[in-house]
N, C-alpha and C positions, 0 to 999 in steps of 0.2 A: 766740647766741640760737637757740632751737629753732624750726625752720621747719616749717610745715604744708603738705604737698604733696597737695592734694585736687583731683581733676578738676573743672573748672568746668561743672557740670551744672545747667541751669535747670529744676528739677523743677516749678516753678510753671507755666511755659509748657507743659510736657508734659502736666500734669494738665488744664489748661484746654483743650488741643487734644483730649484724650481725651473729656472731658465734652461738648465741642461735637459730636464725632463721634457719641457715643452719643445725644445729643438729636436729631441729624439722622436717625439710624437709627430712633428711635422715631417721628419724624414720617413717615418713609417707610413704616413698618409700618402706621400709621393710614391712609395713602394707599392701600396695597395691600389693605386689608380690604374685603370685599364690602359691608360696612355703611357704607362711606364715602359721603358725599353725592354725590360725583362719579359713582361707579358706579351708584347708584340713579337719578340723573338720566339717565344714558345708557340704562339699561334702560327707563325711562318713555318716553323719546324714541323708542326702537325700537318699543315697543308702539303709540305714537301714530302712527308712520308706517305700521305694519301695518294699523291701523284705517282710515287714509285709503285704503290700497291696496284693502282689501276693499270699502269703500264705492264706490270708483271702478270696480271690476270689476263690481259689481252694477248700477251705473248705465250701464256701457258696453254691456250686452246689449240688443239691440233686441227689443221686445215682439212676441209672436205673437198676442196677443189684447188685448181691451179690459181696462182695469182692472176689478176686481171691482165697483167702485161703479157701473159702466156696464152691468152684466149684468142689466138690467131694462128693461121696456117704457117707452118706445118704442124704446130703443137696440138691443134684440135684433132689430129689423127690419132694421137696417143690418149685421148680422153678415156676410153674404156680401161686402158692400163692404169691410168691415174686413179680411177675409182678403186681398183683392186689395191693399188699402192697405199692409198690413204687408209683403207680398211686394215691392211697388214700393220701399218704404222700405229693405228689406234690400239690394235691388239698388243703390239710390242711395248708401248709406253702407257698402258692402262694404269699399272701400279704407280708409275712416276707421276701421272696426272693426278692421281688421288693424293699422293704426298704433297705435290705442289699446291693443290687446291686447299688441303688442310693447313699448310703453312701460311698461305695467303689469307685464309679465313681467320687463322689465329692472329696474324698481324693486323688484319682489319678490326677484329674485336679488341685487340690491344690498344689500337689508336682510339677506338670509340670509348674504351674504358678510361684512357688517359684524358680524353675530352671531358668525360663525366667527372673525373677527379678534379680537373682544372676548374670546371664550373662550381664544384663543391668548395674548392679552395677560394674561389672568388667570393662565394657566398659567405664563407667563414671570415674572409678578409674584410668584407663589407660590414659584417657584424662587429668585427674587431675595431674597424675604423669608427663606427658609431660609438663603441665603448670608449675608444681613445679620445674621441671628441668630447665625450662626457667628462673623462678624466682631465682633459685640457681645460674645460670650463671650470672644473673644480679647482685645478691648480691655479688658474688665473684669479679665481675668487679668493683662494688661500693667499696668493701673492698680494692682492689688494689689502686683505685683512692684516697680513704681516707688515706691509708698508704703513698701514694706519697705526698698528701697534707700535711699530718702530718709531714713527714720528711722535706718538704719544709718550713713549718712554724717553725719547730725546728731549722733548719739551719739558717733561717732568724733571729729568736729570739737570737740564740747564737751569730750570727754576730753582731747584734745591741747591745747586752749586752756587748760584748767585746769592741765594739767601744765606748760605753758609759763609760766603765771602763777606757779605755785608755784616753778618754777626761777628765775624773775626775782626774786621776793622773797627767795628763799634766797641768790641771788648778791649782792643788795644787803646782806643781813645779813652774809654772810661777808666781803665786801669791806670793809664798815665795821669789822667785828671785826678783820680783819687789819691795817687801817690803824691802829686804836687800839693793837693789840699792838705794832706796829712803833714807834709813837711812844713807848710806855712803855719798850720795850727800849732804844731809842736814848737816851732820857733817862737811864735807869739806867746804861748803859755810859759815856756822856759824863761824867756826874758822878762815876762810879766812877774813871775815868781821871784826872780832875782832883783827886781827893781826895789829901791829903797826910798825914792822920793818921786815927786810929780814930774820933775824934769827927766829923770831916767825912765819913768813910766811912759812918757810920751815917745821915747826913743823906739821901743819895740813896736808901738803902734804905727809910727812913721815908717819904720822898715817893713812892717807887715803890709802897709798900703803900697809901698814902692814895689815889693815883690809880687803883689797882687797883679801888677801889670803883665806878668808872665802867664796869664790865664790861657793864652792861646798855644802854649807849648805842647800840651797833649794833643790838641787838634792838629798841629803841624806834624807831629810824629805819625798820627793816623793818615794824614795826607801823603807823607813820604811812603808809608807802607802800601798805600793804595796805588800810587802813580809812579813811584821811583823804581819799583821792581823788587824782586826777592834778593835777600842778602847774598846768597851763594852765587846767584847769577851775576850780580854786580862785582863780587870779588873776582870771579873768573875773568870778567871783562877787563877789570883794572889790571890784573896780571898780564893779560894779553896786550893791553895798551901801553903800560908803563914799566914793565919789568926790565926791558932792554935799556931804558933810560937810567933806571936805578943802578943796574949793573955797570953802566958806562961811567958812573961817578967814581968807581973804584974806592969807595969808602969802607972802612972797617965796620962790620955790622954791630959789634959790641960797643965801640966807641962813637958810633954815629949819633948825631943829634938831628932828629927830624921832627918837624912841627907840621901837623895837619890842622889848618884853620877851618873852622866850620865843619868839624868832623862828623856831625850828624849821628847816624847809627853806628859809626865806627868800622865800616867795611874795610877801608884802606888801612886803618890802624891794625886791624886783625890780620890783613895780608902781611904787613911789615913785621908784626910780631911772629907770625908763623915762619917768616924768612930769617928771623933772628936779629932784626934791627931794633935799635933803641929809638922809640918814637913816642911823642906826646901829642895829644889832641886838645883842642880848645873849642868851646861852643857856648853860646848864650842860652841855649835851650836846656833848662834844668832837667826836663823829662828825658831827653836824649842823653844828657851827661850821666844821669842815674842808670840808664840802660847800658851805656858803655862801661861804667864802673862795675855793673853787675856781670859783665863779661871779662872782668879783670884787665881792663884797658886803662892806660894812664891818661885820664881826661880831666880837665879842670873847667869850671863854669866861670868864665871871665871874658871881658871885652878883649878882642884880639889886639887892638892898637895899644891898649894899656899894657898888655902882656909883652908885646914886642918892644915897647919903649923901656920895659924893665930889664930887657936882656942886654948883655954887653956886646960890643962890636965883634963881628966875625965869630959868633958862637954856634951857628947852625950850619949844617951841610946841605939840607934840603928843606924847602917850604912848599907845601901843597895846599890846594883849595879846590874842592870839587863842587861845582854849581854853587859858588859863593859870590863871585864878583858881580853877578847880575842883581844881587840884593842890595848893593851899596850905592850911596850917592857918589857922584864923581869925585868930590873933594876927599871923601873917606877912601875911595879906591886909590887915588893918587898917594895919599899918606900911607896906605897899606903897602904899596909897591916900594915907596921910598924907605920905609922902615925895614922891609924885607931885604932890600939891597944893603942896608946898614949892618944887619945882624948876620948876613950870610958870610961864610968863609970865601976866600978867593977860589974861584972854580965851582962855587956852590950853585945850586939850580933852583929855580922856581917853576912850578907847574900849576896853572890855573885852568880848569876845565869849565866850559860854559855852553849853554845852548847856542846853536848856529842859526842866526836869523837869515842866512842866505837860503836856507830851506824854507820855502813858502809856508808849508804846513806848520813848521816850528815857529817861524816869525809871526805868523798871523793867528795861530790858535794855541798850539801846545805850550808855548811860552807862558801863556796867561792862565794855565791851569793852577799854577802856584800864585796865590794872591799877594805874596810877599815879594815877587819879582818887580823890579822897578821899570827897566826898559831893556830891550835886546841890545847886545853889544856886537857890532860888526867886527869881524876878525881883523880887517885892515886897520881899523881905529885902535884896537887893543894892541896890536903889534907895534904900531907907531908910539903908543903910550908907554909900553914897556921899554922900548928903545930910548925914548926921551928921558926916562928915569935914570938910565945909565947901564942897563943890562946889554950884554953882547950876544952874538949868535942867536938872536931871537928868531923863533920859528913858529909857524902855525901848523898844528897837526890835525887834519880833518878826521873825525871819528864817527863810527856808527851810521853808515849809509842805510837807507831804507832797503830792505831785502826783497820787496815785492818785484814782480816781473816788470821790467821797463818796457815802454811802448816803442814800436819801430815805425819809421815812416819819413826818414829824411831829416833835413835841418830843423824843421819845426818841432819834430818829435825829440830831437837831441836837446833843443833848448828847453822843452818841457821837462825832460828827464833831469836836466841840469838844475832846475829850480825846485822840482818836487821830489826827486829821488836822491839828492845829494846828502852829504853828511848831516846828521841831526845835531851833533855836538862838535866842538873843536877844543883843542888845548893850546894855550900859548906857553911856550917855554923860553927861558932866558938864563944866561949864566952871568955870575958876577966876575968882572975882570980880575 
């Protein structure tokens, strides 16, 4: 099997980290801007302190004269006394004036120093902003390179995955084809060696030619593996779809007689075996029969009608067929249902699953992926057919709707959803009276 060796790079985490760093840089850029509220508040506070200092300086000076409001009679008569009063006042508060002056001077110098520090911080912030811008461009460049690398690895992984898948399906096809050719050659040689005369000699050659018509068996197995889905997924889906019907039959698992017609790769038989039921499969595809036998499943390579006709009346409890009836001509389908009714026990059940042509995508495209499909079978017609054969309590069970998001938009959208998003398959079930 092809192995893919790709370094384990978590590009998602790298992208998230880069985006986080860029957002952090953008936040810091806003912080360093002079228009940021923080810087505006600091400038206003400095102006506020400067105003306080100027007011304090003007109030700290001792007057040399009366206020202008007192320069009128009779206060002008006290002018000589006022001069003496102000001289005494200056002498008394000389030391206090020096203290006040020094304090105001210190405050003034402190404000100037803070302004100087603020300018230096702005200069540092400006340099930091330039450096951060450089880092931003580097990060953006790194992000672009990571995206390019990410896309490159994704494309490479997708390419290798597709190649691996193609090789896997081709190997299945070639393996099945080689197995089939080996069986035919061994059959021919063994019968040729056992032949005693010309008449008998012609018999293995004739049988060899007849069995050569099964040359498409390995191709059909590869087609199933490619488009049908993985075995485990199909088994889980079949359990979900049909386990309740199986349990509702109330049949003994050991004594049960169940026949799966067109068993293919044997997913349903494997489910029944795991649940303890006694089940047999039948298929015309030799390669698929060999694969089922390799899984220790009870499967025979025979025509289903021939086998049903060989069974006695009321010998089976359940007959199933998954994606079988769309392969059959109508007269064969009628005979299949009639023989199924004959060999079922009273209360026995038939289950036939088939693609649903009511889904436009299925009916117009997906149905024809399998070149052995004859024509889509509308559920209403199949239900009527099963009832006409003689089954009772016939029902149509719609299965596997498309899980994509449906569109919205009123009645037209509802009609669109009905035709494009409805069930991709349906099962018809019916009971023998």
